C-alpha positions, 0 to 999 in steps of 0.5 A: 456529472458525477463528481469524481473521488480519486481511488484511495489507497491509504487515508491520513489525518496529520499535517506539516505545512512546509510545501511553500519552501519547495521549488515549483520546478519539481516534477521535471525529472518525471517525478511528481512535484511536491510544491504547488503552483505559485498561482494556487497561493495567490488565489488562496491569499487574495482571490477576488470572488466578486470579479467575474474575470477573476473567476474565469482566471481561476476556472482556467487555472483549475482546468489546466488551460491557458488563455483566460484573458482571451476567454474573458474578452469573448464572454464580455459581450454576453455579460453585457447582453445579460446585464442589460437583460436583467437590469430591472429584475430582482435577484430571484428573477435574475437567478432564473434568467441567468440559467436560461441565458446560459443554456441558450447561449453556451450549453448544448450537450451534456457530457459526464466527463467534461469539467473544463470551462475552456472546453465548455466555451469552445464546444458547448459540452458541459457537466455539473461542475463546468455548468456550475462554474459558468453559472457562478461567473455569469451570476457574479457578473450581474451582481448575484451572490452565488455559492456551490452545493455539494452532494456525495457525487454531484454539484450545483449552485445556490443563489441568495435572493433576500433571505432565501437561498434558492437551488440552481441545478445548472445542468437543466434549463428548468433547474432554477428552484427545481423542486417546484418544476415538473419539467425539471423532475421529468428531464433531470434524471434522464439527462444526468443520471442523478437524483435531485437532493432537495434542501430538506435532505440537509444531511446529504448536501452541504454549501461550499464557497466559490474556491471549493466549487471551482476546486472540483475541477481539480478533483476531477482532473486528479481522478482522470489522471489516475484512471489513465495511470498518470500518477505523477500528474495526480500528485501535483494537481492534488497539491495545488488543490490543497494549497488553493483551499487553505493548506490546512488539515482535513480531507483535502490534505489526506487526499494529497497524501493518498495521491503520493502513496498511490505513486509510491505504490506504483513504484513498489509494484514495478519492483522499484522498492528503493525508489519507493522508499526514497519517495516516501522519505521525500514525502514525509520531509515535505508534508510531515510524519503520519502513521500511514506513511509508516504502514507504507514504508513497512510494506515496501521494506518487507517487499524489498527484503523478501526479494533479497532473501529469495535471491539468496542475497542474505548479507544485503538483506541483513545490511538493508534491514539494519539501515532501515530499522530507525524508519520502521515500526517496532512490529515491522522490525520484529517481523523482518528480523524473523524473516532474515534470521530464519533465512540465515539459519536455513542457509547455514543449515543448507551449507552444513548439509552440503559439506560446510563446517559444523562450527560455521553452522553453530556460530549462526545458530548461537548468534540467532539464539542469543538474539531471541528473535526466532522461537525456541521451537523453530531453533530446536527444529533446525538444530535437530535437522543438523544433529540427525544429519551429523549422526548420518555422516558419523554412521557412514564414516565411523559405523553404527556404534559411533552413530549410536553414541552420537545419537545418545549424545544428542539426546542428552543435550536436547532431550528425548525428542521422537526423531532422535529416539527413532534414530538411536533405535535404528543405529542401535539395531543396526549395530547389534545386527552387525555384531550378532551376524559376525558372531553367527557367521563364525559359529556357522563356520564352526569357529566356536572360539571366535564366535564366543569371543565376538559374542562376549565383546558384543555383550560388553556393548549390549549388556543384558541383551537376551539375543546375545545371551541365547547365542552365547549359550548355543556357542557354549553347548557347541564347545562342550560337545552337546 
């Protein structure tokens, strides 16, 4: 069988072992339990690996099954028969006899997903893990020293015979010392889909003790649970496996954290960001700080605040960000401050553009400018939009001249930005056209004195303008009768 590696979301390396203080009853509210089954501690502290009945108990517990005592009673006659069979054999002969006996009496159909010892005993269906577990039980019962061998996606056994460690590919009846048997080579790959990894390929295989071998049942259960979206179950099983194998730092601990993160990710993807954050805090309290927890919390906080911003709930977003800052990384705080501040700024701009008070907009603008979160360019862009809007309102209510003056004021305060220069030119031209047309209309109506007065007043506003100078000359000629 392929040893299943549960899908990863994040990887972790640190540890704080406080799970023993938690209650095993956790998990009843449909949240994952963070405390291990007490039996995991018992197995880890005082497991008797030389007692075959204890091995059955361990295998049943790893499988999540009950009734190990009944199973041991049922196996007992087979153990007695096997013991009589191998009584006169040396360890090498015993090792091969156990494999053949197991295939003749227990194993019938290879099934890649079947890791449970209970299912093996009741149906004969097996895979590499369950067959290796049963071989370890039977081998131990007849006095053999059995260990596990683990490859990247497969497991089998090793038997010590004198100074020799002999491989036992338990899924195949010809699997004892398999490298020397053509029958094994012909059938193994067809049955299991795997390739035998011989001892010479030591980089691709490793010896594992009985607890680690049996814990592969738990590992496969974790993978099965997550493949079926049972993330709640996966966390508890991962915790059990970690405690069973000693509760220390390393890959098994990292797997616990990954399972916890997968559950938290499930909450976040369901739109339950607050629950995901609460779960993360609970996980940190139980199993210690880790940089990857920070990554997770940063990501969930981003999703939560983005949701609030998109809903226009800016006060709630600001309050939640302030409450989260002590749990966020510095980079996340900076990024989320930028997001919330920009949303506040745009909301203030939208408010003033739809009739709100200039003073309210300026209060927000100045506060955010003092915070130095948003870039000067972005602040300038928003302020420019406000000023152009304000100039348009002045033009509508007070006329082109007042708008032109407001544009000049904006230029003096913000500099000669292209947009303001363009606005000033438009309002300048519009105001000039209004004054020129008024004087021209009076002239065309032969109201020359009025036309001259209007033109002279316009020249005070537009000194040196050649168009008004030319118009005034025309008016003067008309007045003089030329």
